[in-house]
C-alpha positions as CSV (number, residue, x, y, z in Angstrom):
1,M,14.5,-2.5,-18.4
2,S,11.4,-3.3,-16.6
3,I,12.1,-5.0,-13.2
4,L,9.0,-7.4,-14.1
5,E,10.6,-8.8,-17.0
6,N,11.7,-12.4,-17.3
7,L,9.6,-12.8,-14.0
8,P,9.7,-16.5,-12.6
9,E,6.8,-18.7,-14.1
10,E,5.5,-19.3,-10.6
11,I,4.5,-15.9,-10.2
12,G,2.6,-15.5,-13.0
13,G,1.4,-12.9,-15.2
14,W,0.7,-9.5,-14.9
15,P,-2.0,-7.2,-16.9
16,R,0.6,-5.2,-19.4
17,T,-1.1,-2.4,-20.5
18,A,0.4,1.2,-20.7
19,A,-0.6,2.3,-17.3
20,T,0.8,-0.4,-15.3
21,E,4.0,-0.4,-17.2
22,A,3.9,3.2,-16.4
23,A,3.3,2.6,-12.8
24,V,6.1,0.6,-12.3
25,A,8.7,2.8,-14.1
26,F,7.3,5.5,-11.6
27,T,7.5,3.6,-8.4
28,A,10.8,2.4,-9.3
29,E,12.0,6.2,-10.2
30,H,10.8,7.4,-6.9
31,S,11.2,4.1,-4.4
32,P,13.9,2.8,-3.0
33,R,14.4,-0.8,-3.8
34,W,13.4,-2.0,-0.2
35,L,10.1,-0.2,-1.2
36,L,9.6,-1.0,-4.9
37,N,10.0,-4.5,-4.1
38,H,7.0,-4.3,-1.1
39,C,4.8,-2.8,-3.7
40,V,5.1,-5.5,-6.4
41,R,5.2,-8.0,-4.5
42,S,1.8,-6.9,-3.0
43,Y,0.3,-7.4,-6.2
44,F,1.0,-10.8,-7.0
45,Y,-0.1,-12.0,-2.8
46,A,-3.3,-9.7,-3.5
47,R,-4.2,-11.5,-7.0
48,S,-3.4,-15.0,-5.1
49,I,-5.3,-14.7,-2.1
50,G,-8.3,-13.3,-5.0
51,T,-7.7,-16.6,-6.6
52,A,-7.9,-18.6,-3.8
53,R,-11.2,-16.9,-2.7
54,G,-12.6,-18.0,-6.1
55,L,-12.2,-14.3,-7.7
56,A,-11.3,-14.0,-11.3
57,A,-9.5,-11.4,-13.0
58,G,-11.1,-9.0,-15.1
59,E,-14.5,-10.7,-14.1
60,D,-14.9,-10.3,-10.6
61,Y,-12.3,-7.0,-10.0
62,D,-10.3,-4.9,-12.4
63,D,-6.9,-5.9,-12.8
64,E,-5.0,-3.1,-13.9
65,A,-6.6,-0.6,-11.0
66,L,-5.7,-3.9,-8.5
67,F,-2.3,-3.3,-9.9
68,L,-1.9,0.4,-10.1
69,A,-3.2,0.5,-6.2
70,T,-0.5,-2.3,-4.8
71,V,1.9,-0.8,-7.1
72,L,1.8,2.9,-6.2
73,H,0.3,2.5,-2.6
74,D,3.1,3.6,-0.7
75,I,3.9,6.9,-3.0
76,G,2.7,8.9,-0.5
77,L,6.0,8.1,1.6
78,T,8.2,9.2,-1.1
79,A,8.9,12.7,-2.0
80,E,6.9,12.1,-5.0
81,G,3.5,11.6,-3.1
82,Q,4.4,13.9,-0.3
83,G,1.7,16.2,1.3
84,P,0.2,17.7,4.1
85,N,-2.2,14.4,5.4
86,R,-0.8,11.2,6.4
87,F,0.8,9.0,4.0
88,E,-1.8,7.2,2.6
89,V,-4.4,9.9,2.0
90,D,-1.5,11.9,0.0
91,G,-0.8,8.7,-1.9
92,A,-4.4,8.5,-2.7
93,Y,-4.3,11.8,-4.5
94,R,-1.4,10.9,-6.2
95,A,-2.1,7.5,-7.3
96,A,-5.6,8.5,-8.4
97,R,-3.9,11.2,-10.4
98,F,-1.9,8.7,-11.9
99,A,-4.5,6.1,-13.0
100,R,-6.8,9.1,-14.7
101,E,-3.1,10.5,-16.2
102,H,-3.0,7.4,-17.8
103,G,-6.0,6.5,-18.9
104,L,-8.1,5.0,-16.4
105,S,-11.7,5.5,-16.0
106,D,-12.9,7.9,-13.0
107,A,-14.8,4.5,-11.4
108,A,-11.3,2.7,-11.6
109,A,-9.5,5.8,-10.5
110,D,-11.9,6.1,-7.7
111,Q,-11.1,2.4,-6.6
112,V,-7.5,3.2,-6.6
113,W,-7.8,6.1,-4.5
114,D,-10.0,3.5,-2.1
115,A,-7.2,0.7,-1.9
116,V,-4.6,3.2,-1.1
117,A,-6.0,5.5,1.2
118,L,-7.2,2.4,3.4
119,H,-4.7,-0.2,3.1
120,T,-3.4,0.4,6.5
121,S,-6.9,0.2,7.9
122,P,-8.3,-3.5,9.2
123,G,-11.9,-4.6,9.4
124,I,-12.9,-1.7,6.8
125,A,-10.6,-2.1,3.9
126,S,-11.9,-5.8,3.5
127,H,-15.6,-4.6,3.2
128,M,-14.9,-2.9,0.4
129,H,-15.1,-3.6,-3.4
130,P,-12.8,-6.4,-4.4
131,V,-9.6,-3.6,-5.6
132,G,-9.7,-2.2,-2.3
133,A,-10.0,-5.5,0.0
134,L,-7.7,-7.6,-2.3
135,A,-5.0,-5.0,-2.2
136,H,-5.5,-4.5,1.6
137,F,-4.8,-8.5,1.8
138,G,-2.1,-8.5,-0.1
139,I,-0.1,-5.8,1.5
140,G,-0.9,-6.6,4.7
141,A,0.0,-10.2,3.9
142,D,3.8,-8.5,2.7
143,V,4.0,-6.5,5.9
144,F,2.9,-8.5,8.6
145,A,2.0,-11.9,7.2
146,F,-1.5,-10.9,7.9
147,G,-3.5,-14.1,5.7
148,V,-0.3,-15.3,4.4
149,E,-1.5,-18.8,4.3
150,E,-4.1,-17.6,1.2
151,V,-1.0,-16.9,-0.6
152,D,-0.1,-19.9,-2.8
153,R,3.3,-21.2,-1.3
154,A,4.6,-21.2,-5.0
155,V,3.8,-17.6,-5.3
156,L,5.6,-16.7,-2.0
157,D,8.8,-18.3,-2.6
158,A,9.2,-17.2,-6.1
159,A,8.3,-13.6,-5.5
160,H,10.6,-13.3,-2.2
161,A,13.5,-14.8,-4.6
162,A,12.8,-12.1,-7.3
163,F,12.2,-8.8,-5.2
164,P,14.0,-9.9,-1.4
165,Y,12.1,-8.0,1.6
166,L,15.4,-6.1,2.6
167,D,14.5,-4.8,6.0
168,L,10.9,-3.8,4.9
169,R,9.6,-3.5,8.5
170,N,12.1,-1.1,9.7
171,S,12.4,0.8,6.9
172,I,8.6,2.0,6.8
173,N,8.5,2.6,10.2
174,A,11.6,4.4,9.9
175,Q,9.9,6.7,7.1
176,V,6.5,7.1,8.4
177,A,8.3,8.7,11.7
178,R,10.8,10.9,9.5
179,Q,7.8,12.0,7.7
180,I,5.8,12.9,10.6
181,D,9.4,14.4,12.4
182,E,9.5,17.1,9.3
183,Q,5.7,18.0,8.8
184,P,3.7,17.3,11.9
185,S,0.6,17.4,9.7
186,K,1.0,13.7,8.0
187,W,0.5,12.2,12.2
188,A,-3.4,11.5,13.1
189,P,-4.5,10.3,16.5
190,L,-5.3,6.3,16.9
191,S,-3.9,5.3,13.6
192,F,-1.5,3.3,12.1
193,V,0.8,6.5,11.8
194,D,0.3,7.3,15.3
195,I,1.4,3.5,16.1
196,V,4.2,3.5,14.4
197,Y,5.5,6.9,15.5
198,R,5.1,5.9,19.0
199,R,7.4,3.2,18.6
200,H,9.7,4.9,16.9
201,W,9.6,7.9,19.4
202,P,8.2,6.6,22.8
203,D,8.8,9.9,24.4
204,N,6.7,12.1,21.6
205,P,4.5,15.4,21.9
206,F,1.5,14.1,20.5
207,P,-1.8,12.9,22.8
208,G,-2.5,9.2,23.5
209,L,-5.6,7.1,24.2
210,E,-5.3,7.8,27.9
211,E,-4.7,12.0,27.7
212,L,-7.8,11.8,24.9
213,V,-10.0,10.0,27.5
214,A,-8.7,12.4,30.4
215,A,-9.5,15.8,28.1
216,P,-12.5,17.8,29.4
217,V,-15.5,17.4,27.2
218,L,-16.0,20.8,26.5
219,P,-13.0,23.5,26.2
220,S,-12.8,25.7,29.4
């Protein structure tokens, strides 16, 4: 049975299509519970923020695409989504492929790609199309409580009760660092993954801002 069966009334509904139901099953199959819960909560927070901003699902944005973007946004942290790039980009390629394989249009799949690839990019994602912006807002509200005051309190409380937070922040940090340890190509300078990795391993081999500023303009 799907984890989205018998939801508390306060959380509200979700776009029940073959693609969204498959996305829940896919994420559940490949993700630890702390990650699955985060991805699901992020959708409900994203939609609640959209409502607070006067955006209507199905009119102002593609709710099915938003659901896939949020529920699949961290698939790059799993073995199923892993590749040579930073996890957001690997996840974007896997999520967009999933969307196309399950009948979404190329335009909708492209929006999923954008949303997943840029979900850790404040100041950029918020200026994208509504699917990308709302996914970013919902994910940020869940991980770091960015803009969480825009989430309806009843939705917030019910989602946390139905899908417990567990040790999300530390678990994500550890998984990002573990992936980079195993595959250094997944590191990117001055990025979210760089910040996380430096927190996890302060004594690390990658150049920081000071080293980059001090580097010669031209190679010797």
